[in-house]
C-alpha positions in Angstrom: -56.1 10.8 45.9 -53.3 9.6 48.2 -51.0 8.8 45.2 -51.5 12.3 43.9 -50.6 13.8 47.3 -47.5 11.6 47.7 -46.4 12.6 44.1 -46.8 16.3 44.9 -45.0 16.0 48.2 -42.2 13.9 46.7 -41.5 16.6 44.0 -41.7 19.4 46.6 -38.6 18.4 48.6 -35.6 20.7 48.9 -33.6 18.1 46.8 -36.2 18.1 44.0 -36.4 21.9 44.0 -32.6 22.3 43.9 -32.4 19.6 41.1 -35.0 21.3 39.0 -33.6 24.8 39.5 -30.0 23.6 38.5 -31.3 21.7 35.6 -33.4 24.6 34.3 -30.5 27.0 34.8 -28.4 24.9 32.4 -31.2 24.1 30.0 -32.0 27.8 29.7 -28.3 28.6 29.0 -28.4 25.9 26.2 -31.6 27.2 24.6 -31.5 30.9 25.4 -32.0 33.7 22.9 -28.2 34.4 23.1 -27.6 30.8 21.8 -25.3 28.0 22.7 -23.0 25.5 21.0 -21.5 22.2 22.0 -19.8 19.1 20.6 -21.7 15.8 21.1 -20.9 12.1 20.8 -24.0 9.9 20.8 -24.2 6.1 21.4 -27.7 4.6 21.3 -27.3 1.1 22.9 -24.4 0.4 20.6 -26.8 0.3 17.6 -26.2 3.8 16.4 -23.2 6.1 17.0 -22.6 9.6 15.7 -20.9 12.8 16.7 -20.8 16.4 15.7 -21.3 20.0 16.7 -24.6 21.7 17.3 -25.6 25.4 17.7 -28.9 26.7 19.0 -30.4 30.2 19.3 -34.0 30.5 20.1 -35.9 28.6 17.3 -32.8 28.5 15.1 -30.3 25.7 14.9 -27.4 24.3 13.0 -25.5 21.0 13.1 -22.5 19.4 11.6 -22.0 15.6 11.7 -20.0 13.1 9.7 -22.5 12.5 6.9 -24.8 15.5 7.1 -25.1 19.2 7.8 -28.2 21.2 8.8 -29.3 24.8 9.0 -32.6 26.1 10.5 -33.1 29.8 10.4 -36.4 29.7 12.3 -38.4 29.7 9.0 -36.8 27.2 6.7 -34.7 24.1 7.5 -32.0 22.7 5.2 -30.5 19.2 5.6 -27.7 18.0 3.4 -26.8 14.4 2.8 -23.2 14.3 1.7 -23.1 10.8 0.2 -26.3 11.4 -1.9 -25.3 15.0 -2.7 -28.8 16.2 -1.8 -30.3 19.1 0.2 -33.8 18.5 1.7 -35.8 21.7 2.4 -38.5 21.8 5.1 -40.6 24.3 7.0 -38.7 25.0 10.2 -41.7 23.7 12.3 -42.2 20.5 10.3 -42.0 17.3 12.3 -41.0 15.4 9.1 -37.5 17.0 9.0 -36.2 14.6 11.7 -37.3 11.1 12.6 -35.7 11.5 16.0 -36.9 14.9 17.0 -40.3 13.8 18.4 -38.8 11.0 20.4 -36.6 13.5 22.3 -39.2 16.2 22.9 -39.0 17.7 26.3 -41.2 19.9 28.5 -39.6 20.6 31.9 -42.8 20.3 34.0 -43.4 16.7 32.7 -40.7 15.3 35.1 -39.8 14.7 38.7 -36.3 15.8 39.6 -33.6 14.7 42.0 -29.9 15.5 42.4 -26.8 13.8 43.8 -23.2 15.0 44.1 -20.6 12.6 42.7 -16.9 13.0 42.0 -17.4 13.8 38.4 -20.0 16.5 39.1 -23.7 16.9 39.9 -26.0 14.1 38.6 -29.6 15.3 38.0 -32.1 12.6 37.4 -35.4 13.3 35.6 -38.2 10.7 35.7 -41.2 11.2 33.5 -44.6 11.7 35.1 -47.3 9.2 34.2 -48.5 9.5 30.6 -45.6 11.4 29.3 -44.4 10.5 25.8 -40.9 10.8 24.5 -38.1 10.9 27.1 -39.0 8.5 29.9 -35.9 9.2 32.1 -32.7 11.2 31.9 -29.5 11.5 33.9 -27.6 14.7 33.4 -24.0 15.1 34.6 -23.1 18.8 35.2 -19.7 20.2 35.9 -19.5 21.2 39.5 -17.8 24.6 38.8 -19.3 25.8 35.5 -22.6 23.8 35.6 -22.1 23.0 31.9 -23.4 19.6 30.7 -20.8 16.9 30.5 -22.9 13.8 29.9 -26.5 12.8 29.3 -28.1 9.4 29.5 -31.6 9.4 28.1 -34.1 6.6 28.0 -36.6 6.6 25.1 -38.9 3.6 25.1 -36.6 0.8 26.3 -33.3 2.1 24.8 -30.7 4.3 26.5 -28.9 7.0 24.5 -25.5 8.1 26.0 -24.4 11.6 24.9 -21.0 13.0 25.8 -20.9 16.8 25.7 -17.8 18.9 25.4 -16.9 22.5 24.4 -20.2 23.9 25.7 -20.4 27.6 25.4 -23.5 29.9 25.6 -24.2 33.4 24.4 -23.3 35.8 21.6 -24.0 33.5 18.6 -24.4 35.6 15.4 -27.6 35.0 13.4 -25.5 34.6 10.2 -24.4 31.2 11.5 -27.9 29.8 10.9 -28.2 31.0 7.3 -27.9 28.3 4.7 -25.0 28.9 2.3 -26.7 27.9 -0.9 -23.8 28.7 -3.2 -21.7 26.1 -1.4 -24.1 23.3 -2.5 -24.5 24.3 -6.2 -23.8 20.8 -7.4 -26.4 19.2 -5.1 -29.9 18.1 -5.9 -32.5 20.2 -4.0 -35.6 18.4 -2.8 -38.3 20.8 -1.5 -40.5 19.1 1.1 -42.2 22.2 2.5 -45.6 21.4 1.0 -45.6 17.7 2.1 -48.3 16.8 4.6 
């Protein structure tokens, strides 16, 4: 009982409330109905590196990276593999469309928050509450003036992923951006995985 009380008190400090408020403000800008876009550069413990641009709007998404492209219109998701000249088609809600998506799932109330001011910006630290799967800890660097994300450091299992973020912009994304341009991939092999269990 004492541990539960201490946990609740620890999360109910002015620092924790401010950290959660600032984080959710930025999070909601990134995943709002108006949409957001950003360029990213990922480095997972030096084992995997990639970069690209991503767009989000509600349940819709699109990404561009070196070897693949993706469109998700909220109903159907299309992922191209440039080297293989293939397009894989999934139901938008399918967990099979990405081997990493489940590892980075996030629910704001699953974390304790704290904030610190540094020269580069505000650093918000999120630590998973007991029993939470996926992201165990995250450190988010926000620009002091715009509160846009600049860097994320995310711990999944025992590995840290570093993500540099640039060109963050939110709002006014047109829905046509999320429509798959089928004619552009006429020479590709289409693999329909919508009925796979």
